[in-house]
C-alpha positions in Angstrom: -19.7 13.0 16.3 -23.4 12.8 17.9 -24.4 11.1 15.1 -26.6 7.6 15.7 -24.4 4.4 14.6 -24.3 3.5 11.4 -25.3 6.6 9.9 -23.9 8.9 7.4 -22.6 12.1 8.6 -24.3 15.0 7.8 -21.0 16.7 6.5 -20.9 13.5 4.3 -20.7 13.8 0.7 -21.2 10.5 -0.2 -19.0 9.0 -3.2 -17.5 12.4 -2.9 -16.1 12.6 1.1 -16.4 15.0 3.5 -17.7 18.5 3.0 -16.3 19.9 5.9 -12.6 18.5 5.4 -10.6 21.7 6.3 -13.0 22.4 9.3 -13.5 18.9 10.5 -13.9 18.0 14.4 -10.4 16.8 16.0 -12.5 12.6 15.7 -12.2 13.4 12.3 -8.4 15.0 12.5 -7.4 12.3 14.9 -8.8 9.2 13.0 -6.8 6.5 11.7 -8.0 4.6 8.8 -6.8 1.3 8.3 -6.6 1.7 4.7 -4.2 4.4 4.4 -2.2 2.9 7.4 -2.0 -0.7 6.6 0.6 -1.6 3.7 -0.6 -4.5 3.5 -4.1 -3.1 1.7 -4.1 -2.5 -1.5 -6.9 -0.1 -3.3 -9.5 -2.4 -3.3 -9.6 -1.8 0.4 -10.7 1.7 -0.2 -14.1 2.2 1.8 -15.9 3.3 -0.9 -14.9 0.4 -3.1 -14.9 -2.6 -0.5 -17.9 -1.3 1.7 -15.8 -1.8 5.2 -13.7 1.1 6.9 -11.2 -1.0 8.9 -9.9 1.0 12.0 -8.5 0.3 15.7 -9.1 0.2 18.9 -6.3 2.3 20.8 -3.0 2.5 19.3 -1.5 -1.1 19.9 -3.5 -2.5 17.3 -5.0 -5.3 19.2 -8.2 -4.7 18.4 -9.4 -4.2 15.0 -12.7 -3.1 14.1 -14.2 -3.7 10.2 -17.3 -1.3 10.2 -19.5 -2.5 7.2 -21.6 -0.5 5.4 -25.4 -1.3 6.5 -26.3 -1.4 2.6 -24.0 -4.1 1.8 -24.1 -6.0 5.0 -22.6 -9.4 3.3 -19.2 -7.2 1.9 -17.0 -8.8 4.5 -17.8 -12.0 3.9 -16.3 -11.5 -0.1 -12.9 -12.4 -1.3 -10.3 -11.0 -0.7 -11.7 -9.3 2.5 -12.7 -12.2 4.4 -9.5 -14.6 3.6 -7.5 -11.2 5.3 -10.1 -11.0 8.4 -9.5 -14.5 8.9 -6.0 -14.0 8.7 -5.4 -10.9 11.0 -7.9 -12.9 13.2 -4.8 -15.7 13.6 -2.6 -13.4 14.4 -5.2 -11.3 16.7 -5.8 -14.3 18.7 -1.7 -15.4 19.2 -1.7 -11.5 20.3 -4.4 -11.5 22.7 -5.7 -9.3 20.2 -9.9 -9.4 18.5 -10.9 -8.5 15.4 -14.7 -7.7 15.2 -17.0 -6.9 12.8 -19.7 -4.4 13.4 -22.8 -3.7 11.2 -24.4 -1.2 12.7 -24.6 -2.5 17.2 -24.4 -5.7 15.8 -20.7 -7.6 15.8 -19.3 -10.2 14.5 -16.3 -11.8 16.5 -14.0 -13.3 14.1 -11.7 -16.3 15.0 -9.3 -18.3 12.8 -12.0 -21.4 13.1 -15.2 -19.4 13.2 -17.2 -16.5 13.4 -19.4 -15.6 16.2 -22.2 -13.2 16.1 -22.8 -11.8 19.2 -26.2 -9.9 18.3 -26.2 -5.8 19.2 -23.6 -4.9 21.6 -24.4 -1.8 23.7 -21.9 0.7 24.8 -22.5 -0.3 28.0 -21.2 -3.6 27.3 -17.7 -5.4 26.3 -16.7 -7.9 24.4 -14.5 -10.6 25.9 -12.5 -13.8 24.4 -12.0 -17.0 27.1 -9.5 -19.7 26.3 -10.9 -23.2 27.7 -8.9 -26.3 27.6 -10.1 -29.5 25.9 -9.6 -33.3 24.6 -8.1 -31.7 21.6 -6.5 -28.3 23.0 -7.4 -24.4 23.3 -10.9 -24.0 22.5 -11.8 -20.0 22.1 -15.0 -18.6 23.3 -16.8 -14.9 23.1 -19.0 -13.3 25.3 -19.8 -10.1 26.2 -20.1 -8.6 29.7 -21.3 -5.1 30.9 -18.8 -3.0 31.5 -19.7 -3.3 35.5 -19.4 -7.0 35.7 -16.4 -8.0 38.1 -14.6 -9.9 35.2 -14.0 -6.9 33.0 -11.6 -5.9 35.7 -9.7 -8.5 34.0 -10.1 -6.8 30.5 -9.8 -3.0 30.7 -7.8 -0.8 31.5 -8.8 1.1 34.7 -9.2 4.3 32.8 -12.1 2.7 31.4 -14.1 0.7 34.2 -17.1 1.6 35.5 -19.0 0.5 38.6 -15.9 -2.4 39.5 -15.0 -2.5 42.8 -10.9 -2.5 42.6 -10.7 -2.9 46.5 
């Protein structure tokens, strides 16, 4: 939309809605807000109330993004939101997905047992969850990777790879 991340759109009338709703761009028309699509969310999850915007990486819903109003950066940690994010994290891990809280460019990955603050994540980076074995079982680790990193070939579908040698 050609606007800085974490900033209101020029057409947003804060507290009211979109001033250009009838002629809004395709990106806005195609956007599916989690509040409107997830039956399990009640009125308390309305973005103007929760200060959270739930969206998905793609139609598979494997990655859930929780965009937080930077003016209320702790909104995601409050009840009932945090408990639901932890529930989603348990389901996401089982399905090889992720729950990622975004506060501007800062990313925090919600895991069932902890939250991992990765700090700023650039457009040229992606977030990967790795499994390792320990004496107490499987341990999840989260890392940032450049999209050009050869390890990204195991994460990204071919149309999203840049600079990765596949031969």
